[in-house]
N, C-alpha and C positions, 0 to 999 in steps of 0.2 A: 393904867391905860391912858395913852395920850389923847388929847382933844384935837380932832381933825375938822376940817371944813366938811359940811354935809355932802358936798358934791365932789368930795376927794376920790371917791371910788368911781370905777368905770361902769357906765351903762351901755346899753345896746348901741346907741348913736356914737358914744366914744369909742367903742371897740371898733365899729365899722369905719369910722373916720381915720383912726389910727391905723388900721390895716390897709386902708387905701393910700394913706400918705406913705407908708412903707412899702407899698406894692406887694403886701402879704396876702397870699391865698393859703388858707388852711390845708395841709397836704394829708392825704389818707396814709402815705407812707410812714409818716411819723405820728399818725394817730391824733392829729391835732384837731380838738374841739374846744374853742375858747368859751369860757363862762361869761355870760353877758348880763348876769343878774347880781346886783349888789347884795340883796337879801340872802342869796344862796352863799356867797363867799362869807358873809358874816355868819351865817349859820354853821359853816364848816369850821370856822374858827372858834366859835362857841362850843361846838361839839368836840373839837380837839382839846378844849380846856386850856387854850394858850394863856399863859401867865405873863405879868409885866416883866418877870426876870428870865423868860425863856429866850434861848437862842434857837431860832427855828431854821431848819434847812428846808428849802423847797425845790423839788425837782420838776423841771419843765414849766416855768412861770409863764411862758408865752407872752401875751401883751401886758400882763401885770394885774389882772383882776384880783386874784387871790393874794398876791404880793402885798398889795396896797392894804387889804383887810388885815393881813398878818402884821403889817407895820403898826397899824393902829393898836394892836394888842400886846406885841412882843417887845422884848428889849432890842433884839437884833434879828435881822433876816438875811440868810445868805441863800442866794438862788442860783441853781445850776442849770444853765440852758445850753443846748448843743447847736441850735439854729443860729447862723451867723447874724442875720438881720435882726431877729427877736433879741439876741444878746446885745447887740450894738444899740438898740433903741431903748431897752428897759430902764437904765440908770437916768436917762433924760426923763422918761416918763414919771419916775419916782420923784425926781427933783422938781418937776413942774407941779405935780399934783399934791405932793406932801413934803414940801421943801424943809419943813422942821424936823422931818425924820430921815432925810436923805443920808445923813452921816451914820445912820443905823443900818444901812443897806450895803450888801456886797454882792456883786455879780462874779460868778465863776463860769467862764465860757468853756464848757467842756462837756464830754459825754459823761453822764453820771456813772456808767459802768467803769469809766477809766479813773475816776476820782478817788484818790487814797488819802487826801488830807483836805482840810478846809481851813480858810483864813480866820483869824480871830478865836475867841473862846469856843471850846468844844460844844457842839450842838446838843441841846436837850430834847428837842422835838423835831419831828419830820411831819410836815403837811404838804400834801401834794395832789394835784390832779394828774394821774399817771395815764399816759397812753396805753391802750389796752394791749398792744402788741408787745410792750416790754415791761408791763407792770410788775409781774412776779419777779423776775431777775433783778429789776432795779430795787424793788423793796428788800429782797433778801440780801443783795449786796450792801445796801446802805445800813441794814441792821448789823450785818457782820463787821463791816469796817469801822463803824462809829458806835461803839458800845455805850458812849455817853448818851446816846438817844434813849430817853426814858419812855416817851409816849409818841405814838404815830398815828396819824390819821390820813388815810388815803381815799381818793375818790377814783373808782375804777369801774369798769363794765360790770354790770350786775352779776353776770355769770362768774367773773373772776372773784367778785366779792364773796359770792355764795362758796366757791372752793376754798378760799382762804379761811373763812369762818366755819367750815364744816367740821362736824365731830365724827369720831369713829362710828362706823355703821351707816352713815350717810352715803348715798350713791354718788355724790360728787366729791367725797372725801379722797384726797389723794396727795401727790408729792408736795404741792404748795401748802396744803393744810398742815401736813407733819412738819415741814421745814420752818414755817412760820412759827409753829408751836415750840420748836426748839429754843427760839429766842424770846417768844412773847406769849402773853395771854390774849387771844383773838376773839373779837366778836363783831357782828354786824352792827352798824351804828346809824342806819337809816337809808332811805332811798332818794334818788335825785331823778327827776323827770328830765325829758329830752329838750323841752322848750327853753330851758335856761342856757342852752349852748348855741354857739354859731360855729359852723353849721350844725344843725340838729342832727345827732347820730340816729342810726337806725336801731339802737338798743338803749335800755335804761341803764343808769348808773347807780352804784351803791357805794356807801361809806363803810369803811372798815376800820375799827379801833384796834390797835395793837399796843399793849402795855408791857414793857420789859419785865421778865420774869424776876421776882424778887430773889430767887435762888436759881441758878442754872439747873439743867437736868442733871440729877445725881448719877453719874456714870463714870467708869474708868476708860470708856471708849472715847476716842476723839470725834470731833464733829464729822470730819471726813469719813470716819469708819461708820458712824451712824447713818449718814446721808447716803453711803454706798448701799447699805441694806435697804433704805427707803427706795432708792432708785430701782434696784433689783426687784423688790416686791411688787412695784406698780408698773414696771416695764411689761409684766404679764399678769395683770391684775385679776384676770379670771381663773388663773391657776391657783392651786393651793401653795402655801409658802414652801412646803417641801420641794415642789417643782420649780416655783419661781426663784427660789434662792440657790437652786442647784449649781448654777454657774458661779455665783458668788462664793459658795462654800467649797466648790471643787467637784461635788457630785451630790445627787439627791440623798444619799445616805448621810453624808456630812451635814447637809442642811438639816435633816431631821434630828441629828445628834445635837446641833447647835440650838435648835428650837426646843427640844425637850429640856435641855440644860438651862434654857431661859424660862421654862415653865409655860410655853406656848405650844398649843396643839399644832402639829405638823399639817394638819387638814385646814387650818384657819387660812384666811386670806388677808392681804395687807390692809384692806379697807376697814378691818375690824381692830387694828392695833393703834394704841396710843404711842406718843413719840418715846415714852419711857420703855415701853415694851420693844420698840425697835432698838433702843440703846442696849437693852438687856441681850438681845440676839447678837448685836455687834460685839459685846464683851465676851460671847461664847463662840466666836469664830474659830473653826478648827485651824490648827497650825497647818499651813499649806506646805505640800510636798511637791517636789520638782515634777512638772508635767500634769498636775491634776487640776490646775487652775488656769482658766482662760486669761490671756494677757489682758491687762488693764482692768480686771475685775476687782482688784484689792482696793482701788480708790474708794 
């Protein structure tokens, strides 16, 4: 870990002064809530277990609170920022507050959902304060496109954190839970209060730790095939799988056959199944015949 000046991180006054200088007002549209507490960002870095050899990708760095804390601990930080003003200002903030680490920082001015490659060495960790409105798609996209990411720690709305970390049988277990489990082992890693943000949000936040699976899910089905079953199962989550998967399979009878072949009760519901069980269903999808499958349901 590099040695930095004690005041290198941004405090509440720094954040407000920087925002005023840039004419930045946090927008609800982009779910912007800036962290104004140095202890919180250092806690996030510790919880993420950032190492001196890590290449960390950060999505939505904002004014740079977490960015600076990551630069204290990691080898390199690549920040992806969509906002024009914030993207333009962040390199100067890093250079001013942590000049000895500025060459270890790279900014990518882009929408994270559109990023397919990153400059420099492959990222080994993802650490981010994700806007609640795009948290799940951004997280799943980054895990999918950058398989070199071994460890992830995201701060998200508490409700989203609960969904991501939920286990089968939990009432909030659903599509995000299953898809995150396809890539990683997921767990809740703490809670964050509202007072450490500016502006203070109306909800609490939670930390979620995601560690890349040592071995991928053992299945002959593709990710797209498995995710199609997951989407179908939870699109009508109150229905039995026999009914919920009828469109996916071509008919309720075909869905029942696939479920029985996978060793799963046709009367079960999606919220009871593990990602491995969804994969088993995908492996046993009946061969489609002309006219018995709705358009687009094979995805």
